[in-house]
C-alpha positions as CSV (number, residue, x, y, z in Angstrom):
1,D,0.1,0.0,0.0
2,E,2.9,2.5,0.5
3,L,4.5,1.9,-2.9
4,I,3.5,4.6,-5.7
5,S,1.8,2.7,-9.1
6,G,3.4,3.5,-12.0
7,I,6.9,2.5,-14.5
8,V,9.7,4.8,-14.3
9,C,11.4,6.4,-17.5
10,Y,14.8,5.0,-17.9
11,E,15.5,7.7,-20.2
12,C,14.3,11.0,-18.0
13,G,13.9,9.4,-14.5
14,S,10.3,10.3,-14.2
15,L,7.5,8.1,-13.1
16,S,4.7,8.7,-15.8
17,V,5.1,6.2,-18.3
18,R,1.5,4.9,-19.6
19,R,0.7,2.0,-21.9
20,I,-0.3,3.5,-25.1
21,N,-1.7,2.0,-28.3
22,R,0.5,-1.6,-27.3
23,S,3.6,0.3,-26.3
24,W,4.5,2.3,-23.1
25,E,5.2,5.9,-23.7
26,C,6.6,8.4,-21.1
27,V,4.5,11.1,-20.4
28,Q,7.2,13.4,-19.7
29,C,9.9,13.1,-22.3
30,G,7.6,10.8,-24.8
31,I,10.0,8.1,-25.1
32,R,8.4,4.7,-26.3
33,D,9.5,1.4,-25.1
34,R,7.7,-1.9,-25.8
35,K,9.4,-3.7,-22.9
36,A,8.9,-1.3,-20.0
37,H,7.3,-3.7,-18.1
38,I,10.5,-6.2,-18.1
39,N,12.0,-3.6,-16.0
40,A,9.1,-2.9,-13.9
41,L,9.0,-6.6,-12.8
42,K,12.5,-6.6,-11.6
43,D,11.7,-3.3,-9.3
44,Y,8.6,-5.6,-8.4
45,Y,10.8,-8.2,-7.7
46,L,13.3,-6.3,-5.6
47,L,10.5,-4.4,-3.8
48,C,8.0,-7.2,-3.2
49,G,9.5,-10.9,-3.8
50,D,9.6,-12.9,-6.3
51,K,5.6,-14.2,-6.7
52,L,2.8,-12.0,-8.2
53,T,-0.3,-12.1,-9.6
54,N,-2.3,-10.6,-12.7
55,H,-3.7,-7.7,-9.7
56,D,-0.5,-7.4,-8.5
57,F,1.3,-6.4,-11.6
58,R,-1.9,-4.3,-12.8
59,R,-1.7,-2.3,-9.2
60,F,2.0,-2.1,-9.5
61,T,2.3,-0.5,-12.8
62,G,-1.3,1.4,-13.0
63,L,-2.2,-0.9,-16.0
64,E,-6.3,-1.5,-15.8
65,S,-6.8,-4.1,-18.4
66,E,-6.6,-7.5,-17.1
67,H,-6.3,-8.8,-20.3
68,A,-3.5,-6.9,-21.2
69,A,-1.6,-7.7,-18.1
70,K,-2.2,-11.3,-18.8
71,N,-1.0,-10.9,-22.4
72,L,2.2,-8.9,-21.2
73,L,3.2,-11.4,-18.4
74,S,2.5,-14.0,-20.9
75,R,5.0,-12.9,-23.5
76,A,7.6,-12.0,-20.3
77,G,8.3,-15.9,-20.4
78,L,7.8,-16.3,-16.5
79,R,7.0,-19.7,-15.1
80,H,3.8,-19.9,-13.5
81,S,1.4,-22.2,-11.5
82,G,-2.1,-22.2,-11.1
83,K,-5.0,-21.7,-13.7
84,T,-7.3,-18.8,-14.2
85,T,-7.6,-16.3,-11.7
86,A,-5.5,-18.3,-9.4
87,R,-2.3,-18.0,-11.7
88,V,0.9,-17.1,-9.8
89,Y,3.9,-15.8,-11.9
90,H,7.6,-16.8,-10.5
91,L,10.1,-14.2,-11.0
92,D,13.6,-15.2,-11.1
93,Y,16.2,-12.8,-11.5
94,N,19.9,-12.8,-11.0
95,Y,21.2,-9.4,-9.2
96,N,24.9,-9.6,-11.2
97,V,22.9,-9.9,-14.4
98,D,19.4,-8.4,-14.6
99,F,19.6,-4.8,-13.0
100,N,22.3,-2.8,-15.0
101,Y,19.4,-0.5,-15.8
102,I,19.3,0.8,-12.2
103,E,22.9,1.9,-12.7
104,K,21.6,4.3,-16.0
105,L,18.5,5.6,-13.6
106,Q,20.8,6.5,-10.9
107,K,23.0,8.0,-13.5
108,L,20.4,10.4,-14.9
109,N,19.3,11.2,-11.4
110,P,21.4,10.4,-8.2
111,I,19.0,11.4,-5.7
112,V,15.6,9.8,-6.9
113,K,12.5,11.3,-4.8
114,H,9.2,10.7,-4.4
115,R,7.1,10.5,-7.2
116,G,10.0,11.4,-9.7
117,E,10.4,15.1,-8.3
118,Y,14.0,16.6,-8.1
């Protein structure tokens, strides 16, 4: 409940990335990224743990559509267990390999404050 929903833009550092026309677009700088949800999944892994549901994913990213969330999670190639509403996706990342994008964000903005404000 204490987490702010949304996806961080790894070009400008703002928390203003929205799903627009089957892609993620930063409202602040206009950068588009079809795979921005992959880094969001990694962020979720670091903040919340290695399991998530469709509902968790939508709440974390600010995505409203259950169908879009299901498609994104399925295409992310995550292991999963359970069927339909009981499906749980299992996140499995390697700290030494999968988190290079964080360094880029820190270089953009060494002090990331609440809601991307500086």
